[in-house]
N, C-alpha and C positions, 0 to 999 in steps of 0.2 A: 445495621442500617440496611435499608432497601434501596438499591439502585436499579434503574432501568437505562439500558443502553440502547438508543435507537440506531439502526443500521439500514443499508440499502445494498442489494446485491448487483450494483453496477459496477462490476469488477471485484475481485476478491479482496483488495486492500481495504474497503470499509469493514467488512465482516472480519478480517484478520485483526484490525485495530480493536474492534468490540471485543474479540475473544480475548486479547491480551489484556485489556482493562479488566474484564470479568475475571481473569485468572489472578489478577493482583488483588483484586478486592475479595475474592473467595479465599485466598490464602491468608487473609487477614480476618476471616471467619464471617465477612458480610455477604448478604445475598445480592447477586447481580444477574438481573433477567436480561436477556438479548432479544430485542424484536424488531422485525422489519415492519414499520407502521402500516404500509400498504396491505399487508396481511389482514389487518383489522377490517378491509372491505373485502377480503377474500384472497386466497392463495393465488387465484388466477391472476388477478391485478398485480401482486407482487412479483411473480413470475414474468408477467408481461413488461413490467417497467424494467427489470434486470436483464431480461432476455433481449430486448430491443437494443440496449446499450451494447451488451455483448456481441451480438449479431453486427451491428454497425462497425465495431472495432475490427472483428474478425473479416469482415468483408470489405469494408472501405475505410481505414483510417482516416484517409484525407476528407471523406465526408464528416467524420467526427470532429475534424480541425475546423471545418467550416461552421459546424453547429457551436463549436466552443467559441468561435470569434463573433457569432452572432449573440450569445450569452454576453460575451464581453462588451459588445456595443451597447447592451441595456445600461451599462455603468454610466453612461454619458447622458442618459435621458432622465428627465424630472419625474418619471412614472415607474411603478412597480412593474417588473416582467410578467408575462403570462404564467411563468413557472410558479411564482409566489401564488398567484390566484388559483391555478390548480392544486397546488399543495394545501391551500387553505380549505380545500373540500374534504380533507381528512381532519379537521379540527374537532369536530363534534364526535368523531370516533374516538379520538385521543382523550377527550374529556370525559367521556364514559368510562374509557380504561382507566385513568387516574382515579375516578370516583369509586370504582370497584377494587383498585389495587394501590393502596397507599404507597407513596414513593418518596423518599428523602431527597432523592437528586436524579436527575435525568441527564443523560451524556448523548451526545449526538456525533456520530462519526460521518455523517453525510449532511451536507448543506440542505437537502430537500427536507430532512427532519427538522432541523432548525428553523425552516421557513414555517412549517406546520406549527410549531410552538410559538413563534412569532405572531402568526395569525390568532392563535388562542388568545394571547395576551392582549393584542390591539382589538379584540371583540370581546373582552370582559370575562374571559374564562381563565380560571386559576390554573397554574402550573407549578411543579416544583422547581427549584433553582436549576437553571439550565446551562450545561457546560458544552460548548462546541469544541470539537476536536479536529484539527486540521490534520489531513492524511497526505498532503502534498506540500512541497517547499514554494509555495506562492498563495497568495489571497485569491482563491477561486471566484469565478462570477457567482453572483447573488449572495455572498457572504455579507455584503454591505446591507442587504435587506433585512437581515435577521436582527433581532434584539435578544441577545443571550446574556447570562450573568458574567460568564467567563469565557475567554477564547484561549483555547490552548495552541500556541504558535510554536513550531519546531525549532525556531532559531532566533537569536537576538538580532541576526542580521536581516530577518524579515519583518522586524518591528515597523520599520517605516512604511512598509508595502500595505500593511494592516491599516496604520493610522492614516494613510493617505487615501484609503477607501471609506474612512468615517468610522472605524472600529475606535471607540474611546480607549486611550491608552491605559487608563486604570483598569479597564477589563481583561487586558492582555496579560497571559501567564506564559513565560517562556519555559518550554518543557520539550522533551524529544517526542517524535511520533511514537506511539505506544508499539512494543513488539514483546512477544511472549520471553520469558526468562531463559527459556533454553537457547535463544539465538546468542546470547552474551556470556552464557556458561563457558568456563575454561575446558571444553572437551577436547581431549587429545585426539588428533588426527588419526592415528593408528587404531584407538579404541573406536571411533565413529566408524572407520572403515569394517572393522571386525563385526560391529553390530548390523552393517548393512551388506555384510558378505562381499565386499569389494577386495580387490587385489591390494596388499599392503605396498607393494613395490611399484605400482604403476602411477603414471600422471593422469589425474582425471580433470577434464573440463565438464562443466555443466552448461548447457544451452537451454535457456528458459524463455517460453512466451507468457509466463505469469499464468493465472488461473483461467485465462481466456485462450492460452495457445496462440496468441497474436504476434505480430511481428514478422520479420523476414527469417523465420527459422530455417527453412529449406536452402535459402540462400546462404546463410551462415553455416551449415552443416556442410554444403557443397565446398565452400570455402575452406573448411577445416579438413576435408578428406586427405590432403597431403600429410598433415600431421599423423594421421592414422597409420601411414606407412612404417611409421617408427613402433617397434614392438611394445614399447612401454607406455604408448599413448591409449587413453580411453575416454570415451564420450558418453555422457548421460543426458539425454534429450527429454525435457519436461513438456509434455504436451498440453497440460491442464484439461479443460473439459472439452477441447476441440476434437471431436471424434473423427472427422474428415482428415485432420492433419495426422492423427495416430494412424490411421489406415493407409493414408498415402506414404508415410515414412516407413510403415512396416513393410510395404511392398518393395521398398528400395534397400532398406537397412536391416530388416529383420533377421536376415541369416548372417549379419556381421557381428562375430564375437567381440569386437571392440566398441560397438555401439548398443548401449542400452536405452530403450524407449519407455517411457514412463507416462501415465496420465497424472492427475493430481494426486499428490502425496502428503500424508500427515507427517513425514518424517524430514521436512525441509531443514530443520535445524541441524539433523545429522549429517545430511547431504552437503550442507555448507561447510560444515566443520570438516568433512571427509575429503573435499575438492581441493583442486590448486588454483583453479581460475573460474569465476563465474561469468557467463555471458548472457545478456538478457536485456529487455527493454527497462527503463527506469521508472517503474512505478513507485509511488511514494513509499510503499510498505516493504517491497522487495528490495529497493535501494537501501532502506534503513536497516533492515535485516542483514544484509551482506555486510554493511559497515559495522553492525554491532557484532557480527561473528569474525569481524577482521579478515574477510576474504579479499584477495584481489579481483577486481571487478572491470568488466567491459561493458559499455552501453551500446547498444545497437537499436535501430528502428523505434525511436520514440513515438507514441501516439501524440499527434499534434495537439498542443494544449498544455495540460498540467505536467506532462512527462516531459515536454521540452524544458520547462523550468526546472524540473527535477534534475534533468541532465546537466544543466548549466550550474546549478548549485553544486552537485557533486563533483563536476569535472573542474569548475573554476577553483575549487578547494583541494584539488589533488587527491580526492577520495575514490575517483574512477577516471578511466579512459574512455572517451566518446568516440566512436567509430561511425563516420558519416557514410562512407562507402564500404558496405560490408565486403564486396567481392575483393577489392583492393586493399583494404585497410586492416581487415581482421587478423590477418597472419603477422603483418608488422606489429600490431598492438601486442600479440601474444608474446612476440620475440622480446618486446620491450619490458614486459612483466615478468619474464624469466630471469631478469637480472637481479641480483640481490639488493643492489642499491634502489632499484625501481619498487621492489617489494616493500622494503623497509620504509621508504618514504610514503608510499601509500598507506601502509597500516598506522604510521605515526598520524598522518592526516585524519584517518578515520577515527583514531582514539581522541584527538583533539575535538572534533566537532559532534561526534555521535556517541552519547554515554551508554545508550541502550536501556536507561531506567526510566523512560518516559511514563511507562504504565504505572510504575511505583510513585512517580510524582503526582500522577493524576489521582491515584488513590489517597495520597496525603491530602491533595486539595478536597476530595470529597469528604474524607473524615473531617476536615476543617468545617466544611459546609454544614455537615450534619451534627457539629458540635461534639464530635467524638475523638478529635485529635488530642494529642498530650499536652 
């Protein structure tokens, strides 16, 4: 089977989902190609689309929240959004790509790609079967403008949300957000720490701003400084691709042996299995990865929009704690998670709602579509 996975670098989650599905398909002997469709117009455009989003979130998350609300407003209007028209400009490039690269199924981990394919279909261009993969725990704006064959929705609890937006129920497939197999592997904490060179006896907390290094990381680390007075406490800070943040924190904490500063890492599954608590913003992928790894989780500073819904979904089901005021609320949340009863309860809820096999379920669907299922 030849599968094409279309993604977009507006945050690392869409790419992470694409990589997870590609891994699941490749393990079954299929070919899975990942493509940012904007790159068909040139890498400069692809980088500009992703870079604009990343800079907005890093510099002004509130501004992104306003943009998200504007997108949400179009749902009340009887016209297509300007986003649909802009993405339609990519249709002929994709049409040429499909003619040169026969494809059995195309999967979209970003709504922009789904809009491109929808435009193609509505203007008489042939497409392979199209699968849209949601990467957040809500029906994001513009999803209702798309015409896909299947919509991968991460929870039965979100079914009505999609139906109310006009997505036909018969097209909805309930599955988890796809994460790589390593996140749900039963990796022993001691073994993970040995591979990463971490102290086997210390208590490790991870503070992460996702791939963008966004959120109130500086505030969170300052709030956590009292915990570092204890000899057995360690802090791992993931700065993502935010070079300014990395430089700033290096100046303040670079000489502190209890604080480890890291940029983006390919060892995230190991770090999650090695840590005692994860603290970070509630991206759709990072939230799912934490739950699949059964890691005690605290959410801080969600980006307004999708991450607000992600935080509500996980917090409302006991899979994570949400701290609204980082300065005053973070330490009490940590103390709460250090009790055996709270830890056990959170892990039970993670097991109840997040299986971690979304990528495998999607691979099953792709084989069915291509007529290669059992």
